[in-house]
N, C-alpha and C positions, 0 to 999 in steps of 0.2 A: 084723147090723151093716155087713157088707161095701155092702149096697145102701143103708144110710142114709148110708154116707161117698159113695157114687156120686152119690145122690141131691143131697147137700149140694154136692158139687163141682161138679156139673153146673148147679145152682143160682147157686152163685157166680161161675162163668164166664159164665152167660147175664148175671147184672146186670152184672160187670165188662165184658165185651166187647161187648155188645149194642150199645153208642153207638160203637163203631167200623166197623161194618159199615153198609151201605147197606139202608134198608129198602125191599124191594119189595111194591109195593100194586096188585099185578096190572099187567097191558102198558100201562095208560094213563099211569102217573105212577109216579116213585120219589123217595123223600125222602133227601137224603144229610145225614148229621147233621154237626154242626161238627167232630167228631175228623176227618172224611177229606174237607172240603171246602178245595179248595185257597185260601190266602191269596195274594192279589197285591196290589199297590198300584196305586191308581188315578192316572192321570197325565192331563194336558192337552194336547193337541197343537193347534197354530194351522195350520191350511190357508189358503192364498192362492192362489185361482186365478180366470179369466174364464169367465164362462157366455156362450155364445153362441146366441139363440133366432133363430132363422130363417124367417119364416112367409111369404117371399115367394119368388119365381123358379120354376126348375125343378126345385131338390132343397131343400125346405124341410124344417127340420128339428122342425118341430112343425106340426101340422095340427089343423083345426078337426074335432072328431067328434060337437060336439052343440051345441044353442042355437037360440035364436030366428033368426028370420028378419031381424030387425032388430038383429043383431050387438050384443048388450049383455049384461044380467044373465042368467047362465046359460049364456054360452058357454061351451065346453068344449075344452081344446085336449090333444093328446096329444104328446108332447115325447120326443126323442132327441136331445139338444142336446150340442154340444162344449164340453167344459170342457178350456182351455187355461192354460199356465203365464203366459202374456204376453198382452198387451190384444189383438193382432190374432190374428183367427182361423188365420193360418196359422202362428202361435206354437207350438211343441211341446205336442200334447195330453198331459191326464193323466189324462181320463176321460170320464166320458159323464153326462149328468143325464137320468137317464129316468124318466116317469110323466106325471102330468097336471096341469093347473091351471086354473081356471074363474074367470071374474067372479062373486064370492059376494056383492056387496053394490048394493042397489038406487039406493043413496044417492050413491055416491062409486066411484072405481076401486079395487077391493080384491080381491085373486085368493086363491082357495085353493089353497094348493100342496101336491102331493101327490107327491114326488119322492125317488128314489134317486140318490145321487151316486155312481155308480161307478168307482172308479180303476182306472186301467191302466198305471200308471207306479211306478217307485220303491219304496220300502218298502211303500207302501200297495197295492202292485198285486194286484187280486184281493179288496180288501175295499171297504166301503160305508158311506155314512151316509144316514139316512132323515130327510126333513124332512116337517113335516106341521103347517102352519101359516097365518096371514095375514099377506098381502103387500100393504100399501099402499103400490102401485108409484109414486105422485107424491110422496110422502115421500124426503127425499134418501138417508136411512141407512134401513133396516127391519130388525128383528130378526125371526127365526123360530125356533123351537126344533127342535133334534136329539132326535129319539124314539127312537132306536135305529141299530143298524147290523150288519156282519158282517165275518166274517176279524177283522182285528185290531182293529176298532172293535167287536166283540161287546160288548153290553151298554152302549154310547155313550149319552152325553146330553151337552146344551150348547146352543149358538145358532150361528147364521150371521147375518152382518150382510150385507145386501146395498145396493149402491149403483151405480145405472146411470150409465154414463159414457157411454153412446151409444146413441140410438134415431133412428128415423126414421118417416116418413110411412105408410110399409106396415106398421110394427110390427115391424120387425127391431130388436133390441136386442144390446148387451153389458152385462153386469152383474157389477160386481167382487164376489167374495164373500172375507170373512174368516169363517173358522168355527173356533171355539172347542169342542172336543170333547175331552170326559172319558171315559176307556175304561181297560180294564187291561190 
């Protein structure tokens, strides 16, 4: 009789409380049940900064790493570009744009952007957002997706609006970014 009561209590305990624990399925992954998942409110943050892409001079911030000899379709650049609070490159730095971009169209000037915007100032110091998308640089305003982030931008999604405010014949450019990023 006592063993039947103990078995019933164990079964009842297992049924009622098993959804409150994390189910471990080996070292590769674990499933978190709804009962213990952290409930957070998603918010949207607007970021405004300037991106400075310098391909000329003694200290470029973007260098060509691959592409054909004729400098066209397929050209690929690696960037470590400064992000600043103001239009001038001498204004307060707020982060770095690190990653690559490449000429990805045979018919027009369109870039594939694969960049992390790593922030180094203020509330978002140590956090980053990731952009992966198409940048039709001859359009006045281009929209590119935010596909993720880290730190305070973990699980981020949203979009970035880019507007070129200055460029020269050597290829140096300053681009204004308005970023709308949803995160927890």
